[in-house]
C-alpha positions in Angstrom: -11.4 -7.0 17.9 -12.5 -5.3 21.0 -15.1 -2.2 20.5 -17.4 -4.7 18.3 -17.8 -7.4 21.0 -21.0 -7.2 23.0 -20.9 -7.1 26.8 -24.1 -8.0 29.5 -24.7 -5.8 32.7 -23.3 -7.3 35.6 -23.0 -6.6 38.9 -20.6 -9.2 40.1 -18.3 -8.2 37.4 -18.5 -4.1 38.3 -16.9 -5.2 41.4 -14.4 -7.1 40.1 -13.2 -3.9 38.0 -13.2 -1.9 41.1 -10.4 -5.0 42.4 -8.3 -4.8 39.3 -8.0 -1.4 39.9 -6.8 -1.8 42.8 -4.7 -4.4 42.5 -3.1 -2.8 39.2 -2.4 0.3 41.2 -0.3 -1.3 43.6 1.5 -3.4 41.3 2.3 -0.2 39.1 4.0 1.4 42.3 5.7 -1.8 43.5 7.3 -2.2 39.6 7.7 1.5 39.2 5.6 0.9 35.9 3.0 2.8 34.0 -0.1 0.1 33.6 -2.8 1.4 31.0 -5.8 -1.0 31.7 -8.5 -1.0 28.7 -12.1 -1.0 29.4 -13.5 -2.5 26.2 -16.8 -2.3 27.4 -16.8 1.6 28.9 -14.2 2.4 25.9 -12.0 4.0 28.8 -8.9 3.7 30.5 -7.8 3.4 34.0 -4.2 4.4 34.0 -1.1 4.3 37.1 1.9 5.8 37.0 5.2 4.3 39.0 8.6 5.7 38.6 8.9 5.3 34.4 6.9 8.5 34.1 9.4 10.5 35.9 12.1 9.1 33.8 10.0 9.5 30.2 8.9 13.0 31.6 5.2 12.7 31.5 3.5 15.9 32.6 1.1 16.6 35.4 -1.7 16.6 33.0 -0.8 13.6 31.3 -1.5 12.0 34.4 -5.0 11.4 34.3 -6.4 8.3 36.5 -9.3 7.9 33.4 -8.6 8.9 29.7 -11.8 7.9 27.4 -9.8 6.1 24.9 -8.4 2.5 24.7 -5.6 3.8 23.5 -2.8 5.8 25.7 -1.4 8.7 24.3 1.5 9.3 26.7 2.8 6.4 25.3 2.0 7.0 21.6 3.1 10.1 21.3 6.5 8.8 22.7 7.2 5.9 20.9 8.9 4.6 17.8 6.3 4.6 14.9 7.7 1.3 13.4 7.7 -0.5 17.5 4.3 0.6 17.8 2.9 -1.3 14.5 4.7 -4.3 15.5 3.3 -4.2 19.3 -0.5 -4.2 17.4 0.6 -7.4 15.4 2.0 -8.8 18.4 -1.0 -8.1 20.4 -3.6 -9.6 17.5 -1.7 -12.6 17.6 -1.6 -12.8 21.3 -5.5 -12.4 21.5 -6.1 -14.9 18.3 -4.4 -17.8 20.2 -5.9 -17.4 23.3 -9.4 -17.0 22.5 -10.3 -20.0 21.4 -9.7 -21.4 24.9 -11.7 -21.5 28.0 -11.9 -18.1 30.0 -9.9 -19.8 32.7 -6.8 -21.2 30.7 -6.6 -17.5 28.9 -6.0 -16.1 32.3 -2.8 -18.1 32.5 -1.0 -16.1 29.7 0.1 -13.1 28.7 2.3 -11.3 26.1 5.7 -9.5 26.2 7.3 -7.7 23.5 9.3 -4.4 23.6 9.1 -0.6 22.3 11.2 1.8 22.4 10.0 5.2 24.0 12.0 8.8 24.1 12.7 10.0 27.8 12.1 13.6 29.2 15.7 14.5 27.3 14.8 12.8 24.3 17.1 9.9 24.7 15.5 6.5 23.2 14.6 3.7 26.2 14.0 0.2 25.6 10.6 -0.5 27.0 8.9 -4.0 28.0 5.3 -3.5 27.2 3.1 -6.8 28.7 -0.4 -7.5 28.0 -2.6 -9.5 30.5 -6.2 -10.0 30.3 -8.0 -9.2 33.6 -11.2 -9.8 33.5 -13.2 -12.0 30.7 -16.5 -11.5 30.5 -19.3 -14.5 31.3 -20.0 -14.5 27.4 -16.2 -15.2 26.6 -15.4 -11.2 25.3 -12.3 -9.5 26.6 -13.6 -6.5 29.2 -10.1 -5.5 30.8 -6.9 -6.0 29.3 -4.3 -4.9 31.3 -0.9 -3.2 29.8 2.3 -2.8 31.8 5.0 -0.7 30.8 8.3 -0.8 32.6 12.3 -0.2 31.9 13.9 -3.5 29.8 15.9 -5.5 31.9 15.4 -9.1 29.8 18.0 -9.4 26.7 15.6 -11.4 25.2 13.6 -8.9 23.6 11.6 -11.2 20.9 7.7 -11.0 21.1 6.6 -13.9 23.5 3.3 -15.2 24.5 4.3 -16.8 28.3 2.4 -19.3 30.5 1.9 -18.1 34.1 1.2 -21.7 35.2 3.6 -23.9 33.3 6.1 -21.4 32.7 6.5 -22.2 29.1 7.2 -19.4 27.0 6.2 -19.4 23.0 8.0 -16.9 20.7 5.6 -15.4 18.6 6.3 -16.5 14.5 5.3 -15.7 11.2 3.2 -18.8 11.5 1.3 -17.5 14.2 0.8 -14.2 12.0 -0.7 -16.1 9.3 -3.4 -18.3 11.2 -5.1 -15.0 12.2 -6.9 -15.1 8.9 -8.4 -18.1 7.4 -7.0 -18.2 3.4 -10.0 -17.1 1.6 -9.1 -13.7 3.9 -5.9 -13.2 3.5 -6.9 -13.9 -0.8 -9.3 -11.2 -0.3 -6.7 -8.6 1.9 -4.1 -9.1 -0.7 -6.4 -8.1 -3.3 -7.5 -5.1 -1.5 -4.0 -4.6 -1.1 -3.7 -4.3 -5.1 -6.5 -1.3 -4.6 -9.5 -3.7 -6.3 -12.9 -3.3 -5.3 -15.5 -5.4 -3.8 -17.0 -5.7 -7.4 -13.6 -6.7 -8.7 -12.8 -9.2 -6.2 -16.2 -10.7 -6.2 -15.1 -11.6 -10.0 -11.9 -12.4 -9.3 -13.0 -15.1 -6.8 -16.1 -16.2 -8.0 -18.0 -15.1 -5.1 -21.1 -12.8 -4.3 -20.4 -9.1 -3.1 -22.1 -9.7 0.2 -19.5 -12.8 0.9 -16.8 -10.2 -0.1 -17.9 -7.8 2.2 -18.3 -10.1 4.6 -14.7 -11.3 4.8 -13.6 -7.3 4.6 -15.4 -7.2 8.4 -14.0 -9.9 9.7 -10.6 -8.7 8.7 -11.1 -5.4 10.6 -12.1 -7.3 13.4 -9.4 -10.1 13.6 -6.6 -7.3 12.6 -8.1 -4.5 15.5 -8.2 -2.4 12.1 -10.6 0.9 11.3 -10.2 0.8 7.8 -8.7 -1.4 5.2 -5.6 0.7 4.8 -5.1 0.4 8.3 -5.8 -3.6 7.8 -3.2 -3.9 5.0 -0.4 -2.0 7.5 -1.1 -4.4 9.9 -0.3 -7.1 7.4 2.6 -5.9 6.1 3.9 -5.7 9.5 3.1 -9.0 9.9 4.7 -10.1 6.8 1.5 -12.1 5.4 1.0 -9.5 2.3 
């Protein structure tokens, strides 16, 4: 979903990146949060560590300003595996919902969900995870996405999409997950999950192998998965297979 995006060289956008880094750094310390802002063009993340880093017991070597990945090991290594899988599914639903909007309208929305992380004493802490689009390139692709982690304060921990302009809150439902894939893509994915090869799927659905392979690629991109096994895992978390 992210690494397949195409980006153009834009000096003004690079200036915006620096502005966003300054903004997010201040935000992390103001809220005692950990913020990881993924740069999908450069495949790296800019990281800032407020007081939550001390609660989780992040070592000095984990607190790098820039990491060469979009995935934060200091979060993933402490997180409950099921919660990580649900977070992935929520992010997929969020991006799918806002992507058809105009660039300006997309910036009004953020995702809020929760996950459990082990603290420095091995005790589970419930942490709110919020995902904000920070820069959307002129061609409509997501350049910067910020993930903010802070100790959960809200009793309602359901995954939700919030419109900061109107205050509207949309609780993510099965319908949001189901809308990510087309009906044909869902058919193909279910057959993949049953262990069918592309030739078998083509015969069952009376379509060409090239069409099957195109559906496979679309499924991977939409579910932000590296391979079919991961795509099936995400789809099972969503409850759509």
